[in-house]
Every structure is written in C-alpha cells, then in structure tokens.
C-alpha positions in Angstrom: -0.4 -0.2 -0.2 1.2 3.3 -1.0 0.5 6.4 1.3 -0.8 9.8 -0.8 -0.2 13.0 0.9 -1.8 16.0 0.5 0.3 18.6 2.0 -2.9 22.2 1.9 -1.1 25.3 0.9 -2.4 27.6 4.1 -3.5 31.1 3.7 -2.3 34.9 5.4 -5.2 34.4 7.2 -5.8 37.6 9.5 -7.2 36.7 13.0 -7.1 37.8 16.7 -5.1 35.0 17.1 -1.4 35.2 18.2 -0.4 32.1 16.5 -2.3 33.0 12.8 -0.3 29.9 11.4 -1.1 27.5 14.2 -4.7 28.3 14.7 -5.1 27.7 10.3 -3.6 25.4 10.7 -5.8 23.8 13.6 -8.8 25.0 11.8 -7.6 23.7 9.1 -7.3 20.1 10.8 -10.7 19.6 12.2 -11.7 20.6 8.7 -10.2 18.0 7.5 -11.3 15.7 10.4 -15.1 16.8 10.0 -14.6 15.7 6.3 -13.2 12.0 6.5 -15.7 11.4 9.4 -18.6 12.0 7.4 -16.5 9.7 4.5 -16.7 6.9 7.4 -13.6 6.8 7.7 -11.4 6.9 11.2 -9.1 9.5 11.7 -6.1 10.5 13.8 -5.0 13.3 14.1 -1.4 13.9 15.1 0.0 17.0 17.4 3.7 17.9 18.9 2.4 17.8 22.5 -0.3 17.4 24.9 -1.2 20.9 24.8 -2.0 21.2 21.1 -4.1 17.5 21.2 -6.4 19.7 24.2 -6.0 22.8 21.2 -7.1 20.9 19.0 -10.2 18.4 21.4 -10.9 22.5 22.2 -11.8 23.1 18.8 -13.4 20.4 17.8 -16.0 20.4 20.6 -17.0 24.0 19.1 -16.1 23.2 16.1 -19.9 23.1 14.8 -22.9 23.1 16.4 -25.0 21.2 13.3 -22.8 18.5 12.6 -21.1 16.9 15.6 -17.9 15.6 14.9 -16.7 12.0 17.5 -13.4 12.4 18.8 -11.4 12.0 21.8 -7.2 12.4 23.1 -6.0 9.5 23.3 -6.2 6.9 26.2 -10.0 8.3 26.4 -13.1 8.0 25.3 -14.1 3.5 23.9 -12.1 1.2 23.8 -11.0 1.5 20.0 -11.0 5.5 20.4 -14.3 7.6 18.4 -13.7 8.3 14.8 -11.3 11.1 15.9 -8.5 10.5 18.0 -6.6 13.3 18.9 -2.7 12.6 20.2 0.9 12.7 21.0 2.1 9.8 20.7 2.2 7.2 17.7 -1.5 5.6 18.1 -2.4 2.1 19.1 -4.8 1.2 16.5 -5.1 0.8 12.4 -6.7 3.8 10.9 -6.8 4.6 7.4 -6.2 8.6 8.0 -3.3 10.8 9.3 -3.2 14.8 9.6 0.1 15.6 10.8 0.5 19.1 13.1 3.6 18.5 14.0 7.1 20.0 12.8 8.4 16.3 11.1 6.8 13.1 9.8 6.0 10.9 12.3 7.6 7.4 12.0 4.6 5.5 11.9 3.0 7.3 8.6 3.8 4.6 6.6 0.9 2.9 8.2 -1.3 5.6 7.3 -3.2 5.1 3.6 -4.1 9.2 3.2 -2.0 11.4 5.3 -3.3 15.6 5.6 -0.2 18.0 6.0 0.0 21.9 6.2 2.0 24.2 4.3 2.3 27.6 6.4 2.3 30.8 5.4 5.0 32.0 8.0 8.6 31.3 6.0 10.7 28.9 8.6 7.4 27.3 9.4 7.3 26.5 5.3 10.9 25.7 5.3 9.8 22.7 8.2 7.2 21.6 5.7 9.5 21.7 2.4 11.3 19.2 4.4 8.7 16.4 5.7 7.7 17.0 1.7 11.2 15.9 0.8 10.9 12.4 3.4 7.3 12.0 2.8 8.8 11.0 -0.9 12.4 9.8 -0.1 9.8 7.4 1.7 8.6 6.8 -1.6 4.8 8.0 -0.6 2.7 9.6 -3.0 3.0 13.4 -2.4 1.0 16.0 -4.1 0.2 19.9 -2.4 -2.7 22.5 -3.0 -4.5 25.8 -2.3 -6.4 24.9 1.2 -10.5 24.4 -0.3 -12.7 26.5 0.5 -14.9 26.3 3.0 -17.8 23.0 2.5 -15.5 22.1 -0.7 -13.2 19.9 1.3 -10.3 17.6 -0.7 -11.7 15.8 -3.9 -8.7 14.0 -3.7 -8.9 12.3 -0.7 -12.5 10.2 -1.6 -10.8 8.8 -4.6 
C-alpha cells in the first residue's frame, strides 16, 4: 500500500490569534477531520504535544454545532477510540487517515493510506514543511499539494 500525502498550502489569515499559522492549521485540521468522518473514515490527528492535542480537542467541541464530530484524546473515550482520535504519541489502532500537525513526518506515517499535512505561510514553518515533503517523497509516498479548499469543498482527491 502506497501512502498518499496531500500538503495544503495555508493562506495568510487575519485573526485575533497571536499565532496565525498554528490556529489556521488547527482550524483546517478540524475541517479535514470533519470531512473524513463524514466519509466514514477513522482519523488520527497527530500533534506536537499534550497542549496542542487539547487545543484540537477543544476546537472540535466548538467546531460546528450542526455536525458534531465524535472525537477523543488518546486514552479517553471508548476502548477502540472515537472516529477521530487526537494524540502526541504513536497511535495504538489502525486508521486510514493521519492529519499531521507536527514539524516532522512521524516514523509511523507509513501505516496510513492518506496523510494530510499543512504548509504555513510563515517562512521558517514553510521550510519545515518542505523538509516533510522531501521526506515523504524519499519514503516512496505519493505526494501532492494544493491551496486549502474553500469551506464546503474539502479535498476531492482525498475521497478517491
């Protein structure tokens, strides 16, 4: 099985947040998690640390009141985990979709059929994304990129 990786290019977004790139990536990670959940795919959102995992958890709780996305932090919730699981360690079970919110490609990435990653607008973070892109290619993944989708038209490639 060859993993497919989609890097989404984040635009500069003006918000009240102090860290626009992080909040933009978290928002788009939640959008992607919601999309894959509606496609009946189980998702693992991989974060840098406990604090970021909790931020994603909180954002998903408040994300869209009309369409709740069942999710939990690793170690919480049902034994097999909810449809969307969030953590900063290697996942315990098999899931087809990984949403990577870290600065590296995790060593367990090849377990996933589809990987979502983000390219922030900040130059230093963009360079880290370039390194992840190169690593994915070196590992033999099928890698592509596109601008972040307009809300309501999330990743047509991901549904293939």
